[in-house]
Each structure stands twice: as C-alpha cells, then as structure tokens.
N, C-alpha and C positions, 0 to 999 in steps of 0.2 A: 667542472672539468675533470678529466681522467688523467692519472699519472701512473705509469708502469713502474713498480718498485722492484721487479724481479732482477734487473741488471745490478742494482745496488746491493741487494742481498747476495746474489751470486758472486759478485766481486769480492765481498767480505769472506764468504765461505771458501772460495777458491784460494784466496791469499792465505787463510789460516791453514788449510790442508797442506799447502806447499811448505809452510813453516814446519808443521808437524812431521811431515815425511822427511824433509831435509835433516831435521834433528834426530831422526830415528835411525840408530845404527845397531840396535840390539838384534842379534841373529840366533836362530835355532837350527841352522842348516846341518851342523855336525852332530845333532842329537839322533839317537836311534828312533826308528819309526814307532808310532803308537798304534797298537792293535788291541782294542779292548777285549775281543774274543780270546785272543791268545794269552793276554795278561791275566784275565780273570782267574782267581784262585779256584782250584778244583777240589779243595778240601776245606773242612770246617776249621777256621782259625782258632776256635776255642778248644779244639780237641787235638788237631794235628800238630806235630812238632815242627813241621816244615813251614818256614816263614819266607815268603817271597820278599826280596830286597826292594826297598823304595828307590826309585830312580826317576830321572826326567826324560821325556820323550818329545818328539815332534809329531804333531797330529797331521793328517793329510791336508788340512787347511793351512798349515804353517804356524799353528799355535804351539804353546808349550803345555805338556801334560805332566803333572807330578802324580805318580801312581805307585801303588804297592800291590796291585791285584785285587784289593778289597775296596778301595776308594780311589778316585781320581779328582784332583783339582786342576782345572784347565785355565790357562791365562792367554789372553791376547797381548802381544808386545807392541803392536802398531795399530792405530796411530798413538796409542799410549798403553801402559800396562793396566790390565783389569782382569778380575776373575770372571770368566764366562761359563764356568761349569763346576759343580761339585756333584759327582756321580757316585752312587752306591752300586758297586759292581756285583755285590752279592744279590741284591734285589732288582738290579737293573733300573733304578730310579734316578731321575735327575732332580736335584734339590734346589738348584739356583733358578729363580724365575726372572731376575732382572739384574742388570749391571749396576754396580755401585762404585764409589771411590775405594781405592785400596786402603786408605787411611785418611783421617781428618785430624788436623792439628789446629789448636788455637794458640797463636804466638803473638805476644804483645797485644792481645785482644783481638787479633785478626784470624778469621777462619782460613786455613790453608789446606787444600786437598792434595792428595797424592794419587795420581792415576785415575782410572775410571773413564767411561765413555758416555756420551749423550746421544739422544736420537732414537732410543728404543720405542717402537710404536705403542706397545702396551706393557703392563707390568705383570700379567698373569703367567707368562712363560717366555722363554728365550730360545729363539731358533738360530742355528749356526749361520744361516744365510743372511740374517740381519746384520751380523757383525761388520762385514765390509762397508756397509753404508753408514755406520755409526761414526761419530766424530769425537775427537779429543776435546775435553773441556778447556777452554782458553784460560781458565783461572785455576788450573790444576797443575802441580809439578809433573814434569815429564820423566818417564823411564829412560835412563841413560845406559844402564848396564845391569847384569845380574852375575852372580857367582854361586857355585855349588861347593859343598864341603860335607864331610861326615859330621854327625851331630856332636856338639861339644858339651861337656859337663857344665851345668848351670853354676855349680859350686863344688868344692871338694867334699868328698865323703870318705871318712876314715872308718871303714866298716868293721863291725864286731862279729866276726864269723861264728863265734861260739854261741850266739843267740839265734842264729838263722840256719835252717836246713837247706836253703837254696842260696846259691851265690849268683845272683842276677847281675847282668852287665851294667856298668856305670861308666861313661854315659850310655844311654840306650843306643841300640843300633838303628840306623836310618840315615836320612839325608837332609841337609839344610839347603834351602835356596834363599838367597838374599837379593832383593831387587832394589836398586839405587835410583832415587828420584831427586831431580834438581830443577831449579827455575832457570829458563833462558831469558834473554833480553825481552822477548815478546811477552812472556808471562809477567815479568816485572812491570813492563809498561802497561799491561792490562790491569794489574793491581793498582798502579798509580792512577789510571783513568777511573777505575772503580772507586778509588778513594775519594775522588772529587764528585762522585755521583751518589746514587741512592744508598749504598752501603753505609755511608757516613751520616745519614739523616736519622733523626729521631723517629721511631715508629709510634705514631699516634693511634693507629687502629690496624689490627689484622684480624680478619674474619675469614676462616676457611669453610664456613657454612656446613660444619659437621652437624650442628643443631641450629635452629633458627633463633637468633637473639631477639629478645623483646624490644631492643633499641630500634629495630627496623619497623617503620610504619608501612604496612602493606596496603597498596592501592590496586584495585582491580576494576576494569570496565569491560563488559562483554566477556567475562571469564569467571570461572568458579572462584569462590571466596578463598579456597586453599590453593589457588593456582601457583603461588610462589613457594609453596611447601608441598608439592605434589607427592601424594602417598607418603607423607612424613619425611621427604627428602628436601632438606633446606636448600633454597636457591634454585631448585628445579622448577621450571615454568612449563605448565601444560595449558596452552591457550591457542585460540585461533590466530591466524597470521596477522589480522588487523585488529587485535585486541590490545588493551593496555593492562600490563601486570608489572608492577615494580615495587621495590623496597626503597623507602626514603628515610634519611636521617640528616641531622645538622652536621656540617663539617666542623671538626674541632678547630679551635683557634690556632692559627699558625700553620694550617695545612698548606703545603707547597707542592706535593706530588700526589696524584690519585692514580692508582693502578687497579685494574679489574681484569681478572682472568675469567674467560667465559667461552662457552662452546655453543654454536648455533643449533647443533643437533639436527632435528627434522623441521625446525621452524622455516617457513617459506615467506617470511615478510620481506618487504623492501624497506620503506621508510620506517616501519614499525619494528624493525629488527632489534635484537637485544644489545644493550650497550650501557654507556655512562651518559647521564644528563645532569649537568651542573646548573643549579638554579640561582640566579642573581636576584637582587631586590626587584620587586615588581613581578612581571611575568616573563622577564627576559631569561632565556636559557641557552645553553650550548650543548649539543648532543654529539657523541662520538660512538659509533655503533657498527655492527655487522649487518650487511644486507644480503642474506642468503639468496634471494631470488635473483638479484643482480650480480651475484658472485663478486662483491666488492666491499671495501671499507667505506663508511660514510661519515661525513662531518657536516653538521648544521650549526652555523654560527653567525650571529648578527644578521639574520634574515637570508643568508645565502647557504647553498648546499654544494658540497664537493664530494666526489667519489674517486676511489683509488683501486685499481685492479690488483689482483694477486691473492684474493681471498680463496681459501680452500675450505669448503664446508665440512670436511672430515676432521679438521684440526681445531684445537683450542688455541686462543690467542690472548696475549696480554695487551690491553689497551691502556696507554699511559698518557696522562695530562700533566704537564709541568706548568705551574703557575709562576711565571717570571714577571719581572717589573714591566707593566704595560702590555703584556702579551701572554698567550697560552700556546704551549708547544705540544703537538699531538704526535705520538709515536706508537709503533706496534712491535711485537716480538713474539716469537714462538716459544722461546725458552726462558723468558723473563730476565735475560742477561744482556743479550745483544739486541738493541732497539734500532729501528729504522724510523727516522723522522718523516712525517707526512706533511705537516703544515705548521706554520707559526702565524697566529692570528691575534689581532689587537684586542685588548680589554680595557675598560675604564674603571672597573671595580672588582671586588673579590666575591666569588660565589659563596652563598650561605648554606646551601643544602646540596646533597648528592642523591640522585636517583639511579638505581641499578636495575636493569631488566628491560621490559618492553614499554617504551613510552611512544607517544605519537611522533611524527617526523620532526617536530619542533621541540621535542623533549617534554611535552605536556601530557594532558589527560584526555584530549579530544579523540573520539573515534568517528571516522567517516567511512562510508562505503560498506561493502559486504564484509562479513567476518572473515571469510577465507578458510582454508584447510587448517585443522588443528595440528599443532606441532609441539615438540618437546625441546626446550633449550635449558642451559644450566649456567648459573652464576657460580663459579668455582672458588673465587677468592676476591676479596677487596682489601687493599692495603693503602693506608693514608700515612704519608710521611711529612715531617716538618722540615725545618731549615737544616742545612749541613752544619757539622761541627765547625767551630772556628779554627781549631788546630789542624794543621796538615800533618798526617802521619808519615813516618819514614819507612819505606819498604826496601831500603838498601840492604837490610839483613838477608833478604831473599837470595842475593847473589852468593852468599857464603853458607847457605843452608843446605845440608845434605840429610835426606830422610831415607832410611833403609827399612823396607818391609820384609821381615824374615818369616819364612815358613819352615817347619820341620815335619817330615813325614816318617813314621816309624815302621820298621819291619814287623810284619806279622799281626798287626791289628789295625782296624779302620780309624786311626787317630792321627790328627795333625795338630800342630801348635803354630801360633802366630803371635808376633810382637813387632814393635817399631822401635828403631833406634834413631836418635837425632844428633847430628853433629853441627857445631857452630864455628865457622871460619870467617865470620863477618867482621871481626874486629871490634864488636860491641857486645855487651851482655844482652841476652834476650831472656824473656820469661816465657816458658812453655806453660801456658795456662791449663791445657788439658790435651789429651790424645785419645781419639777414637780409633783403636787399633783394628776393629772389625765393624763393618756395616754391611752385613750379608742379607740380601733380599732372598728369602727362602720360600719355597712353595708351601702354602698353608696346609696344616694337617687336617683341617676341616673347614667347611664353608657354612656359616650360619647367617641368615638374613637379619635376625634380630640380635639384641644384646644377650650375652651369655655370662653367667656367674663364673664358670670355669671353662677355659678353652683347652682343647686338645692341642698340644704343642708339636711342632715338627720333630722328626726323629733324630735329634742331635742333642747329646749330653755335653754340657759345657762345664769347664773348670777354669780357675784362674789362680795364680799365685798371689794375687791381691785379694785375699780372702780372710775374713775374721768375723767374730760376733755370732758364731753358730757352732753347734756340735753336729751339724749335718752338712751335706755337700752344697746346700743352698747358700753357704757363706759367700761364695763367689757372686751369686745373684744379689746378695745384700749389698755388695761393695761396688761391683763394676759390670757385671754381666746381666743382660736384660733382654727379654723378648718384647719388642715394642710394636706398636701399630705403625703403619706406613701411610701417611696422608697423601702421598703422591700416587699411591696405588688406588686410583679412582675407579677401576673396573672390577674390584673385588665384589663378592656377593653381599657382604655386610653393608647395610645402608649407611651406618654411622662410621664406616671405615675403621672398625675396631679389631679386625682380625690380627692376631699377633703373628707377624710374618717377617719381622726384621730382627736378626740377631745382632746385638750391639754390645761391644765391649769398650767401656769408658768409665773411669772413676767418677762416681756420681757427685762427688764434692770437689772435683778438680784436682790439679797437681800443684800449680804455682811454682814449678821448678826453675830456679835460676840456672842459666847456662852461660858460663863465661866464655870469652873468645878462646878457641882451641879445644873446648871441652865437648864431651858427648855424654849421653845417658840413654837408658833403655826404659821403655814402658813396662807395664805388667805383661805377663804372658797369658795367653788364652789357649786352652786345649779344646778341640772339637772332636768328640767321639760320635761316629755315625752308627746309630742302632740299625741292626738288620732284622729285628723282630719286635713284636709288641709283647712277647712273653716276659713276664716280670723276672723270672729266674735268669733267663738269658741276658736280659738287660743288666741285671745285677752282676752277673759273671763278667760282662764286658767292662763295667765300671771298676770292678776289683782288679781286673788285669791292667786297666789304665794305671791305677795307683802303683801296682807292683812294677810297672814299666818306667814311669816317670818319677817315682819316689820309692825306689826299691828298699830303702831303709825301713819301710813299714813292715818288712818281713822279719825284722829283728824282734824277737818275742821272749825276752828273759822272764824267768819265774821270780816274782817280786814279793818281798815282805816289807810292810810298813811298820817300822819299829816305833813305838809310841813314846820313847824317851831318847833324847840326843846326848844324854850323859854317857861318859866313856864306857862304863861297865855294862849297862843295858845294850848299848850298841854292839859291843864285843860279843856279848852273849847271843844277840840276834845273828851276828856274822857266823859264830861258831855253829849255831843250830842250822843255819842255811847250808853251810858247808857239809854238815852231817847228812842232811836229807836230800841235798841236790838243788836247793834254791840258789838262784844265781845273782840276786840283786837285793840290796837293803836300801830303803829310802827312809831317811829321818823325816817323819811325817809332820803334817800340820799339828800344832799343839805340842810338839815334842821338845820345844826349846831350841831347835836349830835356827840359827839366824845368819843367813848368807850376807846380810848387810853389815855384820860386825867385822870390820877390816882390821881389828887390832891384831898385833903380831901374835899374841897369845892364842886367840881363836884360830887364826890361820894355821899356826903350828899344830894345834890340837887336831884340827880337821885333816891336816896332812898326815899326822900319825895314825889316825883312824883309817884313812885311805890306804896307807901302807899295810896296816894290819889286815884289812879286808883283802887286799891283793895277795897277801901271803896265804890266804885261805881260798883263793880262787873265786872271790865274791866281789861284785861291783858295789860301789857306795856313792851316795849322793843325798840330796835333801830337797826340801820344799821351800818355795818362796812365793809370796803373794805380791802381785803387781797392781792391777786395777782393783776395783771394788773396795777402795779405802781412800781416805782423804788425808792429804799432807797439811796444807794450809792454803789460804786464799792466794798467795803469791805463786804457788806451784800446781794447784789443781787446774783442771780444764775449765775454761771460761766458755760456757755454752751460750749460743745465740738464744734470743728470746723465744720462749715456748718449748725449748728442748732441755732434756735432762741426760746426764751420763747413763750409759747402758746399765751399769751396776749401781746407780744411785749416786755414786761419787767416784772420782778417779783422778790421779795425778796426770798432768800432761807429760808425755815422754820427752818432749823437747823443752821442758822447763829446766831450771837449774837443778832441781831435785832429780828430775828424770835422767838428765845426762850423768849426774853423779851416781845414780843407781846402777846404770849400765857399766860405768867404770868399775864399780865395786864387783859386779858379776864377772867381768873380764879378769880382774885381779884375783878373785877367789879361785877361779879354775886354773889360771896360770900358776898360782902358788900351790894349791892343794892337789891339783891333778885328779880331782874327783871325777866320777864317771857319768854322772847324770844330773839332771835338773827336772824336778816336778814344778812347773811354772803355772801357778793358779792365777785366775783372773787375768789372763794374758790380754794384750791390747785388743779391745773389742771394737775399735773404730770410732771412738769419740772424736769429734772435731773440737777445735779450740780457737776462740776469737781473740785471745790475748795478743797484744802487740809488744809485750815486754819480755816474753820468753826468748832465750838466746838462740833456740834452734829452729824457729819459724817466724815468718813475718807477720802472719795474721791468720784469718780464717781459711783463705784459699789454699794455702800450702800446708795447713796443720795436719790433716789426715795423712797426706802422702808422706810427709817427713817423719811423723810418728811411726807410721808403718815401716818405713825404710829403716828406722832405728832398730826395731825389734827383728825385722827380717835379716839384717846384717848380723845381728848377734846370734840368731838361730843357725844361720849358715856357718858362722864361725864355729859354733858348737859342733856341727856335723864334721867339719874339717878336723876337729880335735878328737872325734870319736865320742863326744858327750851325748848320751842318750837323753831324749826330750819327751817327757810326759806332759802334754799340754791339753787341757779341756777346751780346746777351740780348734778350728779347722786349719791348722798350719802345716799339714802334711807336705805340701809342695815347697815348703821352706825349711824342711828338716825335722819337723815333729814326727814322732814315731807312733804315738798311741793317744787315744782320746777315750772318753766314756763310751762303752758299748751301748749302754742304756742305763740311765742313772737318775735317781731321785733320793735325796738323803733320807726322807721319811720312810722309804721302803726298808731300809736297813735298821729301823727302830721298831719294826713289827715283830711279833713273836716268831721264833726261829722257824717253825714249821711252815709259816706262810712265805718266808723268804725263798724257800726252795723252788716253788713253781714260778714265782716272779723272776728269779734269777734266770731260769731257762727261757721264760718269755722274752726277757730283755736280750738274751743272746740270739734267740730265733729272729726277733725283729731287727736287731742291730746288724745282723750279717747279711741282710739284703744289699746293703750299701758298702759294708766294710768286710774285709777278710778277717778271720779270727784274731790275727796278730795285731790288728789296728785298733782294737777296743779293750778297755779294762773294765772289770767288775769290782765288787767290794764284798769283803767278808769281815764282819765286825767281831773279831775275837774278843774284844772288850767293847763296852758301850760307846756308841758313836754319837748320835743326836738325841738319844733317849731310849726308852723301852725297858731299861733295867735288865735284870738277870734273864728275863724271858726272851730278850732279843739277842743276847750274846752267847758265845760258845764257851767262854771260860766259866768254870774249870773245864778244860778241854777233855780230860779223861772221863768226865761225867756225861759227855754228850757225843760220844764217838759215832753213833749211827747218823746223827745230823751232820757232824763234821765230815764223815765219809761221803755223804750225799753231796755236800758242797764241793768237795774235791772231785767227785765223779762228774758233777755237772760241768765244772770249769775245765778240767783237763780233758774230759771227753769231747768238749767243743773246741779245744785248742785255744781257749780264752784265758788269759792271766788276770788275776785279781789282786787287789790291794788287801793282803792279809794283815789287818791292822791290830797290833797288840804288842805285848812285851815278849812273846815267845810263840814258837810254832808247835811245840809239844811240851808236855808236862809229866810224861810217864813213858816207859818203854813201849807200851801198846799204842800210845798216841804217835810216837815217833815212827813205829812200824807202819801205822796206817798212812801217815803223810808220805813216807818214802815209797810205799806201794804205788800210790798214784803219781808221784813224781817219776818213778821208774817207768810206769805205763806211758806217761807222756813222752819221755825221752826215747823210749823204744820206738814209738810211732810218731815221732815229732814231725816229720815231713808231711805225712798224710793228715795229721791233726791240725797242722797250720794251713792246710790247703782249703780251697773254697768249700762252703757248705751248700748243699742242695737241700731245700726245705721240704720236708715230707708231711709232718703233722705238728701244728703249733700246740704248745703246752696249754692245757685248760684244767688240769686236775681231775678230769672226768674219765679219761682213758689214756692210753699210751701216747707219748709224743716221741718224734724221731727226727734225726738229721742224718744226712749222708755226706761225708767228706769225699771229695773227688779230686784226683790228681792223675791225669792221663799220662804224665811224663815221669812219674815216680815208680819205684819198685812195687810199693803198695799202691794200687790204683784207687781203692775205695775203702772207707771205714764207716760202717753203719752203727750209730748209737741209738738204742731204743730204751726209753725210760718208762717205768711203771710207777705212777704216783699213788696207786690204790693200796688199800690195806690187805688185799688178797692177791695171790698169784693170778696171772692172766695168760691166755694163749690167744695169739692173734695171727691172722694172715697179713703179712706186710707186703705191699706192692711198691716197688721202686724201679725207676728207670736209671740204669747204669750208663746211659749214653755218655755223660761227661767224664766218666772214668776211662773211656776208650775201650772198655770190654764189650765183647759181642759174642753171642752164641754159647760160650762156655767160660768158666772162671774157676779159680781155686779159692775156697773159703775156709777160714778158721773162725771158731766161736770162742770168745773170751780167751784168746791166745792159746787155744787148744790145738789139737791135731788138725792139719789141713786136709780138705777133701775136695774132689772135683764136683762141680755142679753145672747143670745146663741152664742156659738162659733162653728166653723167647726173644731172639734178636738181642736187644739191649735190656729187655724187661726181666726183672727179678720178682718171683713169687716165693716168699719165705714164710714158713710156719715157725713162730717164735713163742717160747714159753718164758715168762719173766717172773721171778719171785716178787713178792710184795715189797713195795718201797725200795726198788732196786733197779738195775739196768743190765743189759747185755750189749756186747759189741761184737761186730763181725768184720773181719778184714778180708778184702778181695784182692787177688793177684791173678795174673794170667795163668 
C-alpha cells in the first residue's frame, strides 16, 4: 500500500519555521546601506596612509555586512545567525562556499552549536538566492541580539617609547561586533529528545566510504566486478537497473540501529533499487530501499511489500532501521536528524548480516528479467549503533548558557579576529570540554582529482594567541588552527574528499575548563588575514603589518648586550659601556650566574640595586630564566600519555606544585626588583600532562589549556608592567617582543669569516615573516658552544674588520643581536667603531626598523642587497648593498621602490653624504654602485 508522508514532513517544517521566526527579533534596519562598489578601497592599503574605517552595514537583502573597504564578512540574522559571505574586495573574490555553524562547543560531553543554517543544495558555492529557503538547525543555539563597540585592548601595554620609532595605537582601531546566542524551550526540548535517541548510543561502526574497507564482502551479479568501487570511488555502484551489486558484512553484536545514507543517482531500478537488506538466519531477509522508477521508498518484509510516496530522485536520504523488542521500525530523513517513521513491522529474531547496495526485491542475489539501463548510485555512509546509555543526561544547563561570538574588523588592512565567550547562569558548574570558534567552509585553492602530497591552500593567513612550540608562525597551526578536509563536501573534484577547504580553530587537545555558576570565560582568539596576491613579498608585508597592528610591542627594538657574568662589577662595567656607546639594554645571560628563582632577600636587594644603577645610566636591565627543557622530579614533571615524549625531552608541568611556585617567584622578583626584561628560554612548548595529582589541573583534558593560561597571564602581566620579553617561541600575541631571527647554535661556533654570510642569510630569510625588530641574532664576543679563538671576536681590538662587518650586517638590517661577552669594547678604536654603527642605527632608526624588501639573497659569490621601505616616514627607503668578495665590484642594481611610496623622482644620499635628485622609471630604480672589497654601501631615499 502507499502512504503519503508529505503532510507529516510539511507540518514539522512549518511548525519549526514559526518558532524560529517568532523568536527572531534581531534587526539591521537602522544600519547604513552596504554598497560594495562605493566602499571598495581605491588605494593600496600597504602604501597609502588613508585607512577606511571598519563599520557594519545593511545589505539590500537585509543581511549584516561587516566591512572596511578591503574585506567584507556578511551575516544572515534570520532564521538564525550565520556567516554567508567573506569577500575580498581588492580581488573581487568570494571565499565562502558553504554555510557552517558560527561556533561549536562541547559542554559536559555534549556538542552544542551556535548559529548556522541547513538546506544548502551543494557545497561548491553559495548563492544569495538560496539563503531565504534555508532553515535554522533545530539543535543550534539561536541568535537573540548583537552589539557593536570600538575594539578593546586585550591586555594592558605599558609601552617603552625609547625603543620604538613608531607610536602605534593600542588598542588597534576598528570595530567589534558581538552576537549573542541562547537556547529557547524548543531547542532544550530537542536536545532532550535527542538525548533519548541516537546521539546517546554507542557507535559500533561508521563508514563514510572514503576508501573501500576490506571488511565488506562485495557481491555482483550481471555487473562488473568493480561495480561497488566504480573508478576507485568506494560505495559508488555502476550497474544495470536489474543487477545485483552490494557489500555485505556481519552485524556487530548488540546492534540496535542501522543507518544508511545513499543517493539513487541515475539508477532506474524499481525492486532492485539501492538500500539496506538485513539477513536473518536461513534465507529470510528484510529490505528497505529506494525505488527510483516508481519514485517511492520501498520495504519488503516477511514476504510482503509496501511503498511510500515522497521520494525525490535528486536527493540523498538516510534510511534508518531500529531493532526494537519484537519489531523493526523503518524511518527516513533528509538531514540525518529529523526522521519520519514509515512502518513498524514484527520480527521473531535478530538479523545477523547487513547488505548495502542493490539486492533483488527480496534482499537476495537472484536476477530475473532483462538487465535494464545502466545507472550510477552511491552508498555515502553506513552507521551501526548499539544500545543507549543507561544514564539520562541533564540539559537544564542550556537555559542558563550564553554564548557570544565576537568579531573584530580592523581599519586599514584585510584582517578580522574571531573568538567565543561563554557565560554560565545555570546554577550548576559545567565543564567546557572544547570550543570550535571557527568552522569556515572556504572555496578551495585548487582542485585535484587524485591525492596530493602538498596542497595549495586558500588565500587566508591565520594566527591565534593560543600558539607555542615553534619559532615560526605555524605555532598556531600546531596548537589549534588547521585546514581540514570536509567529508560533507561530496561534490568536490577530489575522489577521496581530501581537498583542504575547511578553516577550523579549536584546541587540538581540548580545554576541560570548569565554569562555575555566574562565571564566564573566553576562548583563544583567531585572526584571519585575507591575502590579495600570490606574490611572496606582498604576502610577507601583509603578515608583518598584521603583527604591528595586533601586537604593536613588536616594534620595540632595544640595542642589547648579553653580559656573561651576573656578578656586580662585570654587570656595572657592561652597563657603563652600554651607556657610553648607546646600547640600551643589558641581559644577564645564560651561564652568567643570574638566578631568578633565588627569592632570598639578599639576592632581591642586590638585583634591585643593579636595576637602580642601570636606570641611573639610562640602561634597562634584566636576566635569563630557563623554564622547560629541564626536569624537576617525578612529582612535578609532566606525565606524558603512552607513546608521547615532552617537546624538549623533559619538562615540568606548569600546573604542578613546582610550576605554580615558579611563577610566584617570577611575580615576586619583578615586583621587588622592578627590573625591565625577561629572557625566557624553553618557554611552555605545549606539553600535555596526564597527572591527576597536580593542583592546577584535573587530568589530561585540561592540562594544556591551563598550563598555557598560566604562562599567558604572566606574559600579559609583564606587558602591563613594561617588562620586555625575549622568548624563543611564538608568543608575540601574548606580549613577547622578540624571537630568534634565524638561529642554530653550531653556526656561531664556526670560524669568524663564515659567520658573516650566514648572519646575513638568516636575516634575509627571517624577514619574510618577521619585521626586523621581531628577531634577534647572535654575536659570540666570547666562545659560545665551541670553536675556540677562531670562532670568537675577543680580543676585540685584534679583529676590528670582522667586528665592523657584524655591526654593519646587523644595524644595516635593523636587527638587534645578543652581543654576548664581558665587554663591548677593549680599546678606544673599538669603542669608536661600535659607537659609529650605533649612531648610524639611531640616526636612521625608523627606516631601519621598517619592512625589508628582499633583493638578492647572500651567497658569498656576488653582492647581496635589501631595501627598507616606509611610505609613511620622512626617509622612505634605505638600500643596503653588501660586497662579500675580496675585490671591489661595480654592479647595476635594479630595485622597485613601489612600497616606499616614491614615484618618478626621489632624493638620494649615499653613505650619508650629500643628497641629490634622481629620476625613477615610474617606481623602478636603476642604480650603478661601486662597493669596496668586504664592505657595504647604503643609500637613503626621500621625496
């Protein structure tokens, strides 16, 4: 018999839409109209000083647009909040291909989504006209309001103006939009109903048919042997209408629910249509299937057939069989969440095997009649579930849960930030297991049919303040940011669905954050920088401007000496010499005897006295401390899960008793001595800890999140106190100022003459990602890791040509080094030499601290050159050209001055000599240069 299910489905959809619309009171009527053509920036944001303000607008369709003339992120507010666009206005590209939840949270073990829409027909691209027909997810928190405000400082920064030639704004200029999501009674009821259903069952098997598992026994009759793995696509069936092609396997013990997602495609079968066939003992079977020719759903059970109208050949369906006591319940769904029951039929026993694919009309292997037209169908997923959990979960906390999704858009660059805050007013403690603050379905950068070793990624550079364990920007990727594949994107070109097209931000080891009643907390922050070019230099310039905008302390660039002894007299001598030649900071270096963990009154008083002495000389003072890469003892070291080792071989847990005491000592040291800086080696690298005895964390789940929070809070406290942070790890977004520009200890144990080229290579390579002020180099005035006298500069007065070359390399690049030794000079001529290059740097400080344009990498075979560019400074450009050869050279240097802002003409001085007018070919410079042997020339460009 036939039963029409449209009325039941329509009644459910209509009821839910009314709930969503009734609850929706978020308005954009008062916002100014959005006009992309008028808003689009007319100047190059990397050159022009004019920055268009970020603001919110109303699109013609009634959506919200967050735009600054360079990028626009668009949101629909009804029937729920969702990102429906991320557009690059410079290149006129749309980057979002599909709608996703605005955030996903795991609370008390339950997945809770915020925002998002369902019903997009394909995942390849997103058309505006599809949005009105899409629906709110009945299991997702609803948007209830939004608020805008200026960007607020993430933490206090007590800037040191004497070390920076630019006074950048803090907080950055721009706008924040915060969307508030909550659960209403209908959503809570949906979760309670879901709790009693499939979500609480044990998953016995889940097969998405990305590859064909050998556990499936493939049977074919009147079809090719590979018909179930057509062209290498697992689960794709290419066979005649009346052929048999299926995969069979035993049902796991305890199976209670069978779900199969499939698409009939072009198959024109009736009784041979694709579906599920459950095999009982003997030859008895039950079949639940699609009948494309009859445009119906079919059930064969106990010798009888039934059909149900409502089948759409263009859609995928979930077929579900529930094995209840004495009966089987057959249901269908389009989204895998809301099922409509078709039939309840009696059974006397439990099925032993499952067949998925094309069986005969009774679920068997018999083929009768003509083969019929060949068609293509697809088994997309099989899920086998066991019994539900015995405990009934409590969803009452949803009534007091507030989730805010925050966005910041910055003036003057194509950059936005995103994070999630969670508030708990439920009256009970909850555990936030994890937060996915971004799940952005992005248009793929390339389409490849087969597997690739290395994929081209979409044009978005990502950063997070939850970053560690790297000296490169990929620290964020190590911890929480990842380009993932999207198994729901079934219409992509790649057969194995491996195209990286999902931008995800989520701590990879979880959070496990307790949230008491009345409390709230924030997730990590994500920054998304939209590239407008594939040019490496332009991308690097974009990244460097990002850091100067959201971490402006990286422009602090003091001239640093590492004194090799922390005894009073050597420290005072170093301070005196620094004051004489213009160095600005003394660090009591590793191996000097400086011990920040010595909290004795005597040590604290001595360190305070040295600080006061340094201050009287106009010099900053601080020291070195090692955190990780050492072992304390079994009670306080990290306890790693089986098969894992600490990043540095051994490490204390920051939330052990020792770890908590260590940070108390750091706070006390700086509060008492008021010293100016910390060089923090072996900073927390992200080690997890499985201990359940440490006072600061419960176990493995919360160990990384809480250890990171410990060091993050300390670094932010340091910035509020004006304490400079030298940290060889990617903590820039939490207050660190400098990292290794390019560093390997053995390089500084090589003979002196070899170090010169390596130094310039490290600078050249390191400044693609970092501004000059963000990286430090190393000058071994005395022996470092080895190499003896041939590797060091002492006695300084005996190696003046080499010493000068090192000073010219470093100050000419605007890169500060750790000049490590007991003294900076040992004779009048040495002092004169050092002061010469310090004066050069301070005279041109702003342009030398500016971005580097890479012209020719050092190789020791010919000249190498870099160009500093600052279109907003008085000095627009400074060209450094080095000659590593033993004879003078004359070369024709070609450079593009585009990023200096100069065009057609300029004023140029050579080696700070007299200025002269020169003509440019547009922005192109052709310059004939003569450079003495083993030397360098510099050229300053002004309007």
